N, C-alpha and C positions, 0 to 999 in steps of 0.2 A: 541597815540604812534603806529607806523607801526609794523609790524611782526619783530623782528630781525634776523627770520631765512631765509626771504624770501628779494629778491632783488627789490629794488624799480622799477618797470616797466619803460621801456623806450617807448616814443611815434615814433610812425613809420607811414609813409606813406601806406594809404589802398592798396592793391594789385591789387584791379582791376584800381586803379587811376593810380599807379606807373607803372604798365605793359605799360602804353602808353606814359610815359614821362622818361626825362633822369635826373630828380631831385633826390637828396639823398634820399634814403629809410629811414632811420633812423634820428630822429629829435634831437637826443641826451637830456642830463639831462639840466633844469634850475637849477639855484643855490639853489632854496629849495630842490629841487629833489638830488641834487648833496651833499647838507649837510646833508641828512636823508640818504643817502646812504653810506656816508663818516661815520656816527656815527654808522653802523653796524661792523665796523673793531675792532678787540679785541685788536689791536696794541701790536702783539705778541714779545716778547723780542728777540727770534731767529728766526726772521721773513724767514720762507719758501718763499715767494713770491718774495723776491728778488733774491733768488738763481735762481727761476724760470724765471727772466728777462735777456735776452741775453746781455743787456746794463747795467744791474745791477742798474735800477733805485730805490732809498731809497724809496720804495712804502709807509711804514706807516708812514714815517715822511709827505709825500706829500698829503698822505689820511688825518691825523692829521689836516694839515692847512686847508683842505677845510671843514673839520667839524667846525672849530673854525670860516669858512668863511674867513679866509687869502688868497685868492686867488693868488694875486701875489706871495706870501711867496712859495705857493706851485708850482707855475711856476717855479721860481727859484731854487728849489729842483730839480725838474723834469729836467731843462735845464743843471745842471751839469753832467747828465748822458746822454742826449737824444737832438739830434738836431732837430728831426722830429715828436715832440709829438702830432701834431694834425694829422699827417698821422697815427701814430703807435695806437694812440686810436682808428682809425677806421678800419684799417686791419690788426693788428696783431693777430696771432690764441691765444687770451689771455688764450682761456678754457684747450688748453694744454702747456701753460705756467706759468705765474705768477696765473692766477685765479686757474689755476689747481692743484698749491700747496698751496692753499689757505687754514689754518686751520680752518675759520669759515665753509668751504665748505664741513667738515665732517661732521657737522652736521647742516643741512638745506643749503641754496645756499651761495656760494663765494662770496665775495666782487665783485662787477662791477668795477674792477679796470682800464678795457680799458675805459667804459663810463666816469669814473670820469677824467683819463687823457684828453682826449678827451675836455671835458668841461674845464676843467683848459688851455688846449692849446687855446681853440676857445675863451675863455675869454682875454687871453693874445693877441692874434690875433684883436679880437676888441677893446682893450683898449691901442693898441699898445705898450705892455710892452717890453722892448727893452731887449735883450740877454745880460748876461755880457762878454764883449770882455777881451782882454788881454792889460794890464796897457801899455807895451810898446813892441815893435818888437825886435827879438834877432837876426837878421840879415842872418838866414836861408831861402834859398828858395826850396820849395817843390812842385813839380806837380803832381797834381791827374786827372787819367783817367776816364772820366764817371762821369755824375753827378746824377745818380741814389743814391739809399739808403745808399750804402757803401761809395761814392765818396763824397757825401754831409757830411755824418757823420764824416769820416775821415779830411776832409778839415775843417770842424767847430773845431773838436777837436784841431788839429794843431793851426788854428788861434786864437784859445783861450789861447795856449801856447807860442804865440808869434811868428810864423813862418809865412814867406811871401807865402801865398798859391795861385796857378793858377789852376783852374779846367777847364780841355779841355773836349768838349762834342762835338760828331761827327754829331747828328742831331740840327736842328734847334732851337730847345726849349728846355730848361734846364729841368732836372726831371727824365730821363732815364724812368724807368718801371713804377714810379709815375705816369708819363703823358700818354706815348703811350701805356701801358699795363692794370692799373686797369681802369675799366670805371667810366664816370662823376657819376653815380648813388650811386657808392661807396665811390668814393673821387673825390669830385669836384675840377677842376683843378684851375680855377681862387680864387677863396674863400679859399681854403687851400692850396693846393702846392706851388703855386706862393708867396704865401705870406709866406710858411715855407722857400722856397728859399732867400727871399727878406731877412729873418731874419740872414741866414747864410752870406748874402753879408754883413751885416750890421756889422758884426763881423769881416771884412776886407778881404774876399777871393774875388780874380779876378776871374771871368769867360770867356771862350772864347769859341763860338759856330761854329758848322760847322768846326770842327777840326779833322779829322779822323786818328787816329795816327796809323801808318803803310803805309799811303797814303801820309798826309798833312806833317807828320814829322815822326821820330820815337824816341823811348825811348832813343836811343842812342845820337841822336843827341840831344834831351831834356837835357841830361847830360853834352855831350861834349861841344856844340855850346851855348844853352841858361842859363848854370849856374847853373839848378837845382840839387841838391845835392842828392836829393832823389824822389822817384815817387812811387806812389802807384796806383796800377791797380785795377779799379773796374767796368772793361768795361763789366760786365753783362752776359748773356748767349743768346744771339738774334738769335740762327741758329736754326731753326725748324726741328723735327724729323718727318719723314713719317712712314707709315706702309710697303709700299714696295708690295701694291696690285695692279692687273690689275685695269686700268681706272683712276689711281691716279693725271694722267697729264692732266685730262680732265678739262673743262672750268666749273668754278664754286666751285672748290676745293681750299679751304684756308688752311694755317695755322693759328690757332687761333691767333698765334703772328701777323702774317699781316693782318687778319681781326680786329683785336683789334685796330691795329695803325692806318690802315687807318680810323676806326670810329673815334677814339680820337683825333688822330693828323689832320685830314682833317674836324672834327667837323661834324660828322654825327648826334650828339645829336642836333644840331643846325639848325632850319630849313631853315634859310638864306643862309645855305652854299649848294652847289652843289657839294656833297662828291662821287669821284667816288668809290661807294661801291656797288656790287652787293647783295641787300638786300635779295633776296631769299623769294619766297611765301612758301616754306617749307623745313626746313632746319635741317640736323643732324649734331650733334657735337658728335665728337668720343672722349671719355675719361672720366674721372672722377673727375678731380683735380678742385681746385678753379678757373684756368683759363678756364676749360670747363665750368663751371658756369658763368663765367664772359662773354664769348662768346656767351652763351646759352641765358643768359638774356638780351645781347645786340640785338642779332638777334631777338627776341620776342617784343624788344622795336622799332624796325624798320620794325616791321608789319608781322613777319613771324610765321607761327605754326612751333615749336621748339621740336626737338625729342633729348635727350640725349642717346648715344648707349655706354654703358660701358660692359666689359666681364664679371665683377665680381657682387656679390650681393651689397645690399645698406650697408651693414656692411662695407664692402671694400671699400666703398668710398672713397679717400682721401681728398675730399674737406672738408670744415669746417662744421659742421652739420648746423650754421646761414644760410649758403649758399646756403645749399640743400634744407633747409625750405624754405627760401624767393624764390628760382626758382619755387617749386612746388607751392607756393601760388600763384605765378605769374601766372602759367599754361604751365610751362615746362613739357613736359611729357619724362617719364624716360623707356627707353627699358633696363633693366636690363638683366645681364646673355646673352648677345648678342655682337657677336664679327662680324665685317664686313669683308668680303673674297673677296669683288670685286665690284668697283664703275662702274656701267652701263651709256653708253653714246649715247647721239645719236646726228650727225652732230656736235660732239666734245664736246659737253655739257654735263652735269650731267642730266641723267633723272631718276635715283634711285641708291638705295645702297642694296646690296645682302648681307644678313647677315647668319650667322647661330646660334643657340640657344648652351648656354653653360652650364654646370653643374659643381660644385666645388669637386675636387678631394682631393689628401693629400697636405697638406701645403709644399710651395717650400722654396726655401732660404730667402724670405723676412719674412717668417713666415706667411704668408697669404694663403690660399687655392687656389692651382692651378686649374685655368679653363680649362677644358676639353670640345672640341666639342661633341656635340647630332649628333651621325649619322642621316642622312637623314630629318635634321630640317633646312635645307636652307628656307629662305623667302626673299621677297624684301620689302624694305619699299621705295614708292615714295616721293622723293626729288629733288630739282632744286641745292641746295647747300649743299655741304659739308665741314665741319670744323673740322680739324684733331688738336686735342687738346693732345698731346703725349709726351709733355716735350720737353725742348730744351737744346742746349748746346752751348758753349762758340764759337764766331767766331774766326778761325784760324788766322786773321790777323794780331793781335797784336805778338803772340808767335811765328809767321812764321817770322817775320821781327827785332826779337829781339835776338842778340846771345846770347847763354849761358842761355837763360831761360827754365828751365825744364818745361814738360807737360807730364800729365798721357794718358792711351790710349784715353779717352773721349776728348782729347785736352785742358783738364782743366788744368790751371796752378797749378803747386804744390808749396804748400805755408805753412809754420807751422800755426797752430791754436793759438797760444799764441800771436805771433806777426807779424803775417802775412808775415814772411820773405821767400822770394823765391829763386831759386839757384843761382840769379846774385847781385853781391853787390849792396847795395843802393835800390833794387827794391822789393817792397812789393805789395801784392796782397791779395783782399779777396771777398767775395760776391758770385755770381754766376759763375764768371768766375773761382774761385776756385772750387765751390762746385758742378756747374750745378744747375739747377733753383731749387730756394729754396723761403724761404718768406723774407720781405722786413725786419723784426727785424734780422733775422739770418744776412742779410747783414750789417746791420747797427752794429752789433756785431762785425762783420769782421772788418770793418770800424773804429770801436775804436782799436780794436787789431793793426791794421796797423797803426794809429798813435801813439800808445804805442811803438810799435817798431822803427817807424822812429826816435821819440823823443830820445829814448834810444841810436841808432845809431849815430846819429847827435850830441848829449852831450857827447857822448863818442870820438868822432872822432878828 
């Protein structure tokens, strides 16, 4: 019998090998490992892990079914709450959510809830287990804007309630940030994302690609001319932020968003494609979040020497511990307490990044210690590519073409958390379009809230 205080370890690709390919880093559990890990769960009566899950999955119930070897039953339990379990099992920050609340983790290590969810979801994909849809349609039409995690979740939940749902996606491929933002080695596109979207289609959801709301049509037209009774906006936050330092317009400066989109949608991970991307020989990624790690690890796989430049210390890195650990293992270099002040260029191309050393002062409003420049500590890192990963905000296209839709000073749509209700009747919103860039699972939670709100609104109408 294994040690109940310790997680069953999960197999991963060797760092030296994976730094040269785009295949998935983590292999996940097999059934035997999953059942053994599940048997560590103490099946709490008042389960804190459920409270830690933004979509409220009944975790003890599904873990119990895994322990008994009833994988299909476990999938049905997860499916009541989540439309994208194979995605969440891979990219959720479980350590600060369900696993962070796990009672087993007080003494010993918490249950690997994420890895168990991934095992169950992958099993369902392999064995083509169908999600449970609605018995009959209820005659109401709802439009969902954006096919990312918020839109897919809202659409799936409404379809299960019998609504006739159409999802409008601006890009040529479905999945939003799941396809253009998160790299292949963390979230395989064909093996996972495409199959999870197919499951949402099986619930009866319709999808239309290449429809830019605000250009091709507007929210008002969807309601007035096309007979949609409610609209959910899950259009994400695709507008990158920059530092505003000299040299930022040089060739070879990317936003992480553009860099990852080119790499993902234009298939830089596939040698048979001629992807228009400046791979770079020496790359600086400015920022310390998950997206910065994704961009750095992508540049590394495209053959570059990579530096992460971050103005605080390692303790303040906002990225998941696992992401930082993987980046280090693969050979990404961390220049911490370092802040760029200028991008140096030659003939219009990046040739270096001028930085200043920082030290941590008093805590600021976020509770993190504020970085202060050290006088006379300027130095230059020779690079030919700079990737800015400083966060994103929502594109104002939808809000500027929709009468009566309130936004805040960051151009985020104002919506209540409980039901996703906006200032415009019949219009609901959630995910990064409301919060600014956040996580996949929080966007899914917002998609669920929006579906609840729309259901309540149309049931009472």
